[in-house]
C-alpha positions as CSV (number, residue, x, y, z in Angstrom):
1,X,-74.1,-58.1,-8.0
2,X,-70.5,-59.4,-7.8
3,X,-70.5,-60.2,-11.5
4,X,-71.4,-56.9,-12.6
5,X,-68.6,-55.2,-10.6
6,X,-66.0,-57.7,-12.4
7,X,-67.2,-56.9,-15.6
8,X,-67.0,-53.1,-14.9
9,X,-63.5,-53.7,-13.7
10,X,-62.5,-55.3,-17.1
11,X,-64.5,-52.6,-19.4
12,X,-61.9,-50.2,-17.2
13,X,-59.2,-52.4,-17.2
14,X,-59.7,-52.5,-21.3
15,X,-59.8,-48.8,-21.6
16,X,-57.0,-47.6,-19.2
17,X,-54.6,-50.5,-21.5
18,X,-55.7,-48.6,-25.1
19,X,-55.7,-45.1,-23.2
20,X,-52.2,-45.7,-22.1
21,X,-51.4,-46.9,-25.4
22,X,-52.6,-43.9,-27.3
23,X,-50.8,-41.6,-25.0
24,X,-47.4,-43.8,-25.6
25,X,-47.4,-43.6,-29.0
26,X,-48.5,-39.5,-29.0
27,X,-45.5,-39.0,-27.0
28,X,-42.7,-41.4,-28.4
29,X,-42.6,-40.2,-31.6
30,X,-38.6,-40.7,-32.5
31,X,-36.8,-37.6,-33.8
32,X,-36.3,-39.7,-37.2
33,X,-36.8,-39.0,-40.7
34,X,-38.6,-41.8,-42.4
35,X,-37.4,-42.8,-46.2
36,X,-40.3,-44.0,-47.6
37,X,-39.9,-43.6,-51.4
38,X,-37.3,-45.5,-53.1
39,X,-36.0,-46.5,-56.3
40,X,-35.3,-50.0,-57.0
41,X,-32.2,-50.1,-59.7
42,X,-29.8,-52.4,-62.0
43,X,-26.4,-52.5,-61.5
44,X,-23.1,-53.9,-63.9
45,X,-21.8,-54.6,-60.2
46,X,-22.4,-58.2,-58.6
47,X,-20.9,-56.9,-55.4
48,X,-21.1,-54.4,-52.4
49,X,-17.3,-53.9,-52.6
50,X,-17.6,-51.4,-55.2
51,X,-19.9,-48.5,-55.0
52,X,-22.8,-48.7,-57.8
53,X,-22.1,-45.6,-59.5
54,X,-23.4,-46.9,-62.5
55,X,-27.0,-47.9,-61.5
56,X,-29.8,-47.9,-64.3
57,X,-33.2,-48.9,-65.0
58,X,-34.5,-47.2,-61.7
59,X,-38.2,-47.8,-61.0
60,X,-39.3,-45.7,-58.2
61,X,-41.4,-47.7,-55.4
62,X,-42.4,-47.5,-51.8
63,X,-39.6,-49.2,-49.6
64,X,-42.5,-51.9,-48.0
65,X,-42.9,-53.0,-51.5
66,X,-39.6,-54.3,-51.8
67,X,-39.1,-58.1,-53.2
68,X,-36.2,-59.5,-52.0
69,X,-36.5,-63.2,-51.2
70,X,-33.2,-64.9,-52.1
71,X,-31.9,-62.3,-54.4
72,X,-30.0,-59.0,-54.1
73,X,-30.6,-55.5,-55.5
74,X,-29.5,-51.8,-55.2
75,X,-31.6,-49.4,-54.2
76,X,-31.5,-45.5,-54.2
77,X,-33.1,-42.5,-52.2
78,X,-32.8,-38.6,-52.0
79,X,-33.5,-37.3,-48.1
80,X,-32.7,-34.0,-46.4
81,X,-31.8,-33.7,-42.8
82,X,-33.6,-31.0,-40.8
83,X,-31.8,-28.1,-39.4
84,X,-32.2,-29.3,-35.9
85,X,-30.0,-32.4,-36.4
86,X,-27.0,-30.3,-38.3
87,X,-27.3,-27.8,-35.1
88,X,-27.5,-30.8,-32.8
89,X,-23.6,-32.2,-32.7
90,X,-25.2,-35.6,-31.6
91,X,-24.4,-38.6,-33.9
92,X,-26.2,-39.5,-36.7
93,X,-27.3,-42.8,-37.9
94,X,-29.4,-45.0,-40.5
95,X,-31.7,-47.4,-38.8
96,X,-33.1,-50.4,-41.4
97,X,-35.3,-53.0,-40.1
98,X,-36.1,-55.9,-42.5
99,X,-34.5,-59.2,-43.3
100,X,-31.9,-58.2,-45.6
101,X,-28.3,-57.7,-45.4
102,X,-27.0,-54.2,-46.3
103,X,-24.3,-51.8,-47.1
104,X,-24.8,-48.1,-47.0
105,X,-23.4,-45.5,-49.1
106,X,-23.8,-41.7,-48.7
107,X,-23.0,-39.5,-51.2
108,X,-20.4,-41.6,-52.7
109,X,-19.0,-42.6,-49.2
110,X,-19.3,-46.1,-48.4
111,X,-20.4,-45.5,-44.3
112,X,-20.9,-49.3,-43.3
113,X,-22.9,-52.1,-43.2
114,X,-25.6,-54.2,-41.8
115,X,-24.4,-58.1,-42.3
116,X,-23.1,-58.4,-45.5
117,X,-24.7,-58.4,-48.1
118,X,-24.0,-60.9,-51.1
119,X,-24.9,-62.6,-54.4
120,X,-25.6,-66.0,-53.3
121,X,-25.6,-67.8,-49.4
122,X,-21.8,-68.3,-49.4
123,X,-20.7,-64.8,-50.0
124,X,-23.8,-62.9,-47.9
125,X,-23.6,-62.6,-43.8
126,X,-27.1,-62.0,-42.5
127,X,-27.3,-58.7,-41.1
128,X,-29.4,-57.7,-37.6
129,X,-33.3,-57.7,-38.3
130,X,-33.2,-54.3,-36.5
131,X,-30.0,-52.4,-37.4
132,X,-28.0,-49.2,-37.3
133,X,-24.8,-47.8,-39.1
134,X,-23.3,-44.3,-37.8
135,X,-23.6,-41.6,-40.2
136,X,-20.4,-39.5,-40.2
137,X,-20.9,-35.7,-40.7
138,X,-17.9,-35.3,-42.6
139,X,-20.0,-36.9,-45.6
140,X,-22.7,-34.7,-45.5
141,X,-23.3,-31.5,-48.0
142,X,-25.8,-28.9,-48.4
143,X,-29.4,-29.9,-49.7
144,X,-30.2,-33.1,-50.5
145,X,-28.1,-36.0,-49.6
146,X,-28.2,-39.0,-51.9
147,X,-28.4,-42.6,-50.3
148,X,-27.5,-45.9,-51.9
149,X,-28.4,-49.4,-50.2
150,X,-27.2,-52.8,-51.7
151,X,-29.7,-55.3,-50.0
152,X,-29.3,-59.0,-50.5
153,X,-31.5,-61.5,-48.7
154,X,-30.4,-65.1,-49.2
155,X,-31.0,-66.7,-45.6
156,X,-34.6,-66.8,-45.5
157,X,-36.7,-69.2,-44.9
158,X,-40.4,-67.3,-45.5
159,X,-41.3,-65.3,-48.7
160,X,-42.4,-62.1,-46.5
161,X,-44.8,-59.8,-47.8
162,X,-42.9,-57.2,-46.3
163,X,-39.3,-57.6,-46.3
164,X,-37.9,-54.2,-45.3
165,X,-40.2,-52.5,-43.0
166,X,-38.8,-49.1,-42.5
167,X,-35.4,-47.1,-43.7
168,X,-34.8,-44.0,-40.9
169,X,-32.2,-41.2,-40.3
170,X,-32.3,-40.4,-36.7
171,X,-29.8,-40.0,-33.6
172,X,-27.5,-43.0,-33.4
173,X,-28.6,-45.0,-30.6
174,X,-29.5,-48.9,-30.3
175,X,-32.6,-49.8,-32.1
176,X,-33.8,-52.5,-30.0
177,X,-33.9,-49.5,-26.9
178,X,-37.3,-48.4,-29.0
179,X,-38.7,-51.7,-29.8
180,X,-38.5,-52.4,-25.9
181,X,-39.9,-49.2,-25.2
182,X,-43.0,-50.1,-27.0
183,X,-43.0,-53.7,-25.2
184,X,-42.9,-52.8,-21.8
185,X,-46.4,-51.8,-21.0
186,X,-47.1,-55.5,-22.2
187,X,-44.5,-57.5,-20.0
188,X,-46.5,-56.7,-16.9
189,X,-49.3,-59.0,-17.9
190,X,-46.9,-61.7,-17.8
191,X,-47.5,-62.3,-14.2
192,X,-51.1,-63.2,-15.0
193,X,-50.0,-66.0,-17.4
194,X,-47.6,-67.2,-15.2
195,X,-50.3,-67.1,-12.2
196,X,-52.7,-69.0,-14.3
197,X,-50.1,-71.5,-15.5
198,X,-49.0,-72.4,-11.8
199,X,-52.5,-72.5,-10.4
200,X,-54.3,-74.3,-12.8
201,X,-52.0,-76.8,-13.3
202,X,-51.5,-77.7,-9.5
203,X,-55.5,-77.4,-9.7
204,X,-55.6,-80.1,-12.6
205,X,-53.5,-83.2,-11.0
206,X,-55.5,-82.0,-7.4
207,X,-58.5,-82.2,-8.9
208,X,-58.7,-85.2,-10.8
209,X,-57.5,-84.3,-13.8
210,X,-60.1,-81.7,-14.9
211,X,-60.6,-80.7,-17.9
212,X,-61.2,-77.1,-17.4
213,X,-58.3,-76.7,-15.1
214,X,-55.8,-78.2,-17.9
215,X,-57.5,-75.7,-20.8
216,X,-57.0,-73.0,-18.7
217,X,-53.3,-74.0,-17.7
218,X,-52.8,-74.4,-21.5
219,X,-54.4,-70.8,-22.2
220,X,-52.3,-69.2,-19.8
221,X,-48.9,-71.1,-21.1
222,X,-50.0,-70.1,-24.9
223,X,-50.5,-66.5,-23.8
224,X,-46.8,-66.2,-21.9
225,X,-45.8,-68.4,-25.1
226,X,-46.8,-65.4,-27.2
227,X,-46.1,-62.5,-25.2
228,X,-42.4,-64.0,-24.8
229,X,-41.8,-64.4,-28.5
230,X,-43.2,-60.9,-29.5
231,X,-40.6,-58.9,-26.9
232,X,-37.8,-61.2,-27.7
233,X,-37.3,-58.5,-30.7
234,X,-36.8,-55.5,-28.2
235,X,-34.4,-57.7,-25.8
236,X,-32.2,-59.8,-28.3
237,X,-30.5,-58.2,-31.3
238,X,-30.9,-61.3,-33.5
239,X,-29.8,-61.6,-37.3
240,X,-32.4,-61.5,-39.8
241,X,-32.9,-65.4,-40.3
242,X,-33.9,-65.9,-36.8
243,X,-36.8,-64.1,-37.1
244,X,-38.8,-66.2,-39.2
245,X,-38.5,-68.8,-36.4
246,X,-39.8,-65.7,-34.6
247,X,-42.8,-65.2,-36.8
248,X,-43.4,-69.1,-36.7
249,X,-43.9,-69.3,-33.2
250,X,-46.2,-66.7,-33.0
251,X,-48.5,-67.9,-35.5
252,X,-48.3,-70.9,-33.8
253,X,-49.2,-69.7,-30.5
254,X,-52.1,-67.7,-31.6
255,X,-53.7,-70.4,-33.2
256,X,-53.0,-73.2,-30.4
257,X,-54.3,-70.1,-28.0
258,X,-57.7,-69.3,-30.0
259,X,-58.3,-73.6,-30.3
260,X,-57.8,-73.6,-26.5
261,X,-60.1,-70.5,-25.3
262,X,-62.7,-72.0,-27.3
263,X,-62.5,-75.9,-26.4
264,X,-62.3,-74.4,-22.7
265,X,-65.7,-72.5,-23.3
266,X,-67.2,-75.7,-24.6
267,X,-65.9,-78.0,-22.1
268,X,-67.6,-75.6,-19.1
269,X,-70.8,-75.0,-20.6
270,X,-71.6,-78.5,-22.7
271,X,-69.6,-81.0,-20.9
272,X,-70.4,-84.0,-23.3
273,X,-71.2,-82.0,-26.2
274,X,-67.8,-80.1,-26.9
275,X,-65.8,-81.9,-29.1
276,X,-67.6,-81.7,-32.3
277,X,-68.1,-78.1,-32.1
278,X,-64.3,-77.5,-31.2
279,X,-63.4,-79.6,-34.1
280,X,-65.1,-77.7,-36.4
281,X,-64.0,-74.1,-34.7
282,X,-60.3,-75.5,-34.6
283,X,-60.6,-76.4,-38.5
284,X,-61.6,-73.0,-39.5
285,X,-59.2,-71.1,-37.4
286,X,-56.4,-73.1,-38.7
287,X,-57.6,-72.8,-42.3
288,X,-58.1,-69.0,-42.1
289,X,-55.3,-68.2,-40.3
290,X,-52.9,-70.3,-43.7
291,X,-54.5,-68.1,-46.1
292,X,-53.6,-65.0,-44.3
293,X,-50.1,-63.4,-45.1
294,X,-49.5,-61.1,-42.1
295,X,-48.7,-63.1,-39.0
296,X,-50.3,-60.0,-36.3
297,X,-53.3,-61.1,-38.8
298,X,-53.4,-64.5,-38.1
299,X,-53.2,-63.8,-34.2
300,X,-56.2,-60.9,-34.8
301,X,-58.4,-63.5,-36.7
302,X,-57.6,-66.5,-35.0
303,X,-58.6,-65.1,-31.8
304,X,-61.8,-63.3,-33.3
305,X,-62.7,-66.3,-35.2
306,X,-62.5,-68.1,-31.3
307,X,-64.3,-65.5,-29.5
308,X,-67.2,-65.4,-32.2
309,X,-67.5,-69.2,-32.0
310,X,-67.8,-69.3,-28.4
311,X,-70.4,-66.5,-28.5
312,X,-72.5,-67.9,-30.4
313,X,-72.3,-71.3,-28.7
314,X,-73.2,-69.9,-25.5
315,X,-76.2,-67.9,-26.9
316,X,-77.4,-70.9,-28.0
317,X,-77.0,-72.9,-25.2
318,X,-78.2,-69.8,-22.8
319,X,-81.7,-69.4,-25.2
320,X,-82.8,-73.3,-25.3
321,X,-85.7,-73.7,-23.5
322,X,-84.2,-77.0,-21.5
323,X,-81.0,-75.3,-20.8
324,X,-80.8,-75.3,-16.5
325,X,-81.0,-71.3,-15.0
326,X,-78.2,-71.7,-13.3
327,X,-76.3,-72.6,-16.3
328,X,-77.8,-69.3,-18.1
329,X,-76.9,-67.2,-15.4
330,X,-73.4,-68.6,-15.6
331,X,-72.9,-68.4,-19.6
332,X,-74.4,-64.5,-19.8
333,X,-71.8,-62.8,-18.3
334,X,-69.2,-64.7,-20.2
335,X,-70.9,-63.9,-23.1
336,X,-70.3,-60.1,-22.1
337,X,-67.1,-60.4,-21.2
338,X,-66.1,-61.9,-24.7
339,X,-68.3,-59.3,-26.5
340,X,-66.2,-56.9,-24.6
341,X,-62.6,-58.7,-25.7
342,X,-63.6,-58.4,-29.3
343,X,-65.1,-54.8,-29.5
344,X,-61.6,-53.4,-27.8
345,X,-59.3,-55.4,-29.8
346,X,-61.2,-54.1,-32.9
347,X,-60.5,-50.9,-32.2
348,X,-57.0,-51.2,-31.0
349,X,-54.1,-49.1,-32.5
350,X,-51.8,-50.1,-35.2
351,X,-49.6,-51.7,-32.4
352,X,-52.4,-54.8,-31.6
353,X,-50.2,-57.4,-30.9
354,X,-47.3,-55.4,-29.3
355,X,-49.7,-54.3,-26.3
356,X,-53.4,-54.1,-26.4
357,X,-53.7,-57.7,-27.2
358,X,-51.9,-58.9,-23.8
359,X,-53.7,-56.3,-21.8
360,X,-57.3,-58.0,-23.2
361,X,-56.2,-61.1,-22.7
362,X,-55.1,-60.7,-19.4
363,X,-58.4,-59.0,-18.5
364,X,-60.4,-61.9,-20.2
365,X,-58.1,-64.8,-18.4
366,X,-58.7,-63.2,-14.7
367,X,-62.5,-62.7,-15.4
368,X,-62.5,-67.0,-16.6
369,X,-60.1,-67.6,-13.6
370,X,-62.3,-66.3,-10.9
371,X,-65.4,-67.7,-12.5
372,X,-63.4,-70.8,-12.6
373,X,-62.1,-70.6,-9.0
374,X,-66.1,-70.2,-8.1
375,X,-66.9,-73.2,-9.5
376,X,-64.4,-75.0,-7.8
377,X,-65.5,-73.8,-4.9
378,X,-69.2,-74.8,-5.8
379,X,-68.0,-78.2,-6.7
380,X,-65.9,-79.1,-3.3
381,X,-69.1,-77.8,-1.3
382,X,-71.1,-80.0,-3.5
383,X,-68.8,-82.8,-2.4
384,X,-68.7,-82.2,0.9
385,X,-72.7,-82.3,1.0
386,X,-73.0,-85.5,-1.0
387,X,-70.2,-87.0,1.7
388,X,-72.4,-85.6,4.6
389,X,-75.5,-87.1,2.6
390,X,-73.9,-90.3,2.3
391,X,-73.1,-90.7,6.1
392,X,-76.7,-89.6,6.8
393,X,-78.2,-92.4,4.9
394,X,-75.9,-95.0,6.5
395,X,-77.6,-93.8,9.8
396,X,-81.1,-93.0,8.5
397,X,-81.1,-96.8,7.0
398,X,-80.2,-98.4,10.4
399,X,-83.3,-96.8,12.0
400,X,-85.0,-97.8,9.2
401,X,-86.4,-101.2,10.8
402,X,-87.5,-98.9,14.1
403,X,-89.2,-95.9,12.3
404,X,-92.9,-95.2,12.8
405,X,-95.4,-95.9,10.5
406,X,-96.1,-93.0,8.5
407,X,-99.0,-93.3,5.7
408,X,-100.3,-89.6,4.7
409,X,-98.5,-86.6,3.3
410,X,-100.3,-83.1,3.5
411,X,-100.1,-81.1,0.0
412,X,-101.3,-77.8,0.2
413,X,-103.3,-76.9,-3.0
414,X,-105.5,-74.0,-4.1
415,X,-105.6,-72.8,-0.5
416,X,-106.4,-76.0,1.1
417,X,-104.8,-79.2,2.6
418,X,-105.1,-82.6,1.1
419,X,-103.8,-85.6,2.9
420,X,-102.1,-88.2,0.2
421,X,-101.5,-91.7,1.0
422,X,-97.6,-92.7,0.4
423,X,-98.1,-96.4,0.4
424,X,-98.0,-96.4,-3.5
425,X,-95.0,-93.6,-3.8
426,X,-92.3,-94.8,-5.6
427,X,-89.9,-91.4,-5.9
428,X,-89.8,-87.9,-5.8
429,X,-87.6,-85.6,-8.3
430,X,-86.9,-82.1,-7.8
431,X,-87.4,-79.5,-10.1
432,X,-86.3,-76.0,-8.7
433,X,-88.9,-74.7,-5.5
434,X,-91.4,-77.9,-6.1
435,X,-91.1,-81.5,-6.2
436,X,-92.5,-84.1,-8.4
437,X,-94.3,-86.7,-6.7
438,X,-94.2,-90.3,-8.6
439,X,-96.8,-92.8,-7.8
440,X,-96.9,-96.7,-8.8
441,X,-100.3,-96.4,-10.9
442,X,-98.5,-93.5,-12.9
443,X,-99.6,-90.4,-11.3
444,X,-97.6,-87.2,-10.8
445,X,-98.7,-84.9,-7.9
446,X,-96.8,-81.5,-7.8
447,X,-95.5,-80.8,-3.8
448,X,-94.6,-77.2,-3.1
449,X,-91.1,-77.1,-1.4
450,X,-87.5,-77.9,-2.0
451,X,-86.4,-81.7,-2.1
452,X,-84.4,-81.1,1.1
453,X,-87.2,-80.0,2.9
454,X,-89.5,-83.2,1.7
455,X,-87.1,-85.6,2.5
456,X,-86.7,-84.3,6.2
457,X,-90.4,-85.1,6.3
458,X,-90.7,-88.4,4.8
459,X,-90.1,-91.7,7.0
460,X,-86.9,-93.3,6.9
461,X,-88.1,-95.7,3.9
462,X,-87.2,-92.8,1.6
463,X,-83.8,-92.3,0.6
464,X,-82.0,-89.2,-1.0
465,X,-79.9,-91.1,-3.6
466,X,-78.9,-88.4,-5.7
467,X,-79.3,-84.3,-5.1
468,X,-82.4,-84.4,-7.6
469,X,-84.0,-87.7,-6.6
470,X,-85.5,-89.6,-3.5
471,X,-86.5,-93.0,-4.0
472,X,-88.6,-95.6,-1.8
473,X,-86.6,-98.8,-1.1
474,X,-89.5,-100.7,-0.8
475,X,-90.2,-99.8,-5.0
476,X,-86.6,-100.6,-5.5
477,X,-86.1,-103.8,-7.9
478,X,-82.5,-103.6,-8.9
479,X,-79.3,-101.4,-8.3
480,X,-76.7,-101.0,-11.4
481,X,-73.3,-99.6,-11.2
482,X,-72.2,-98.2,-14.3
483,X,-68.1,-97.8,-15.5
484,X,-68.0,-94.4,-14.6
485,X,-68.5,-95.1,-10.7
486,X,-72.1,-93.5,-11.2
487,X,-75.0,-96.3,-10.9
488,X,-78.9,-96.4,-11.1
489,X,-82.0,-98.0,-9.6
490,X,-84.1,-100.6,-10.8
491,X,-87.9,-99.6,-9.2
492,X,-91.1,-101.3,-9.8
493,X,-92.6,-99.1,-12.1
494,X,-90.2,-99.4,-14.7
495,X,-88.3,-96.3,-13.7
496,X,-84.6,-96.0,-13.7
497,X,-83.4,-93.6,-10.8
498,X,-79.7,-92.0,-10.6
499,X,-77.4,-92.4,-7.9
500,X,-74.4,-90.3,-7.2
501,X,-71.0,-91.8,-8.0
502,X,-69.9,-90.7,-4.3
503,X,-73.0,-91.9,-2.5
504,X,-73.1,-95.3,-4.6
505,X,-71.2,-97.5,-2.2
506,X,-73.3,-96.1,0.8
507,X,-76.9,-97.0,-1.1
508,X,-75.0,-100.5,-2.3
509,X,-74.6,-101.3,1.3
510,X,-77.4,-100.0,3.3
511,X,-79.5,-101.2,0.6
512,X,-78.2,-104.8,0.9
513,X,-78.6,-104.5,4.6
514,X,-82.3,-103.0,4.8
515,X,-83.1,-105.8,2.1
516,X,-81.4,-108.7,4.6
517,X,-83.4,-107.5,7.7
518,X,-86.5,-107.4,5.5
519,X,-85.9,-111.2,4.6
520,X,-85.1,-112.2,8.2
521,X,-88.2,-110.4,9.6
522,X,-90.6,-112.1,6.7
């Protein structure tokens, strides 16, 4: 019931984030004119110091298709200023977003530049990634306005598929303001990621270096790094070469986040068999992401591969016949949460990595945080139970020689009760709501009841050495301790019974005491 409520909460948060984004986009339409179609021209002039009157061989293209890697070009376009802009006496500006330095001419007048474009690295001063130049009303004419822009890109490290993202005309303002408005809702998720870093970082050091805690700490760290790197564009007015560093950081953070998310899922459910699966998924993520041209697409596809691989692994585990019931019960809610994550990032709007991704990640991580916290609590209770059982074991063994003789066990079967002699009973193995009784001659009889209940009815010489095993101390031949701290008991019939790591010292001590007492009695 609690899991169902949690899933409904996650769905609500996801849908709320998408709705808020759609509403934000519908109400935040800026008052600008976007210049989409331009012409790329040749010029006999190699410098932006002189207005390019003699542009020729002009070829029309979309502004986002301008190829500018380590070169300089002239472009020209025509635009019309709406009447509301002319009647409103607010200052106007020309906005440019892209990896380039630029100089602007309107109707034959130089109006300003973003950096200083040049013919090579020495003559160019890099412009801002998101820049604006003031558009004086005195240079405007009636009807269409003529715009010519000299662009250069000589300080770029990456050959971007899209160099110029947009050129717009509108009311003059700081271009980072609009970016920050777009990023601002996503910043609210940073608290979830920071809590994850602190809580699971501390948990990792206080829980004997549990890998689950480390993975959740790393997931939170890479999600925080991705968010901070993304919103930097709306906070810092940086030059376009820095944008390459930002994009590389986004790509690396996304890939690392995707790989660690998959490792966490596998470690939690597969325990010792996760390394091969996570390696295959990691190699696939890196290979596909390296091939994709867009860094937003790298982020989306990396997370998609990670989630799909995790779902496939969990479905396989949950449908195996030999998987424990509690593992299956834990796997299905996680499968559901990952499916919701995939669906909702798949139907996200254009600005996937600006907004929706971080709400989706925060919601998914909140679910995983709660599940992991429940696991930690369960392990703590199990530890306390094993500690109490070890103490009880010491008490039981101390009274072993004083116990009354107890030779038979009542077994209810088909409406009648049979009394089974216990003289050759070697060990008992718990299996959900029944117990397997294994005898020296190889017989196995089922006992209806739990192992804990049976333990309370057997004579003291039968010791519970593991959460699933009770052994007859008279049948123990040898005891072996493994490097991991766990151990096993070798019985007379050749069967090896595991001993829990925490109980191992008590078992060794008390079995030695019991054997010593038995030797003296003989």
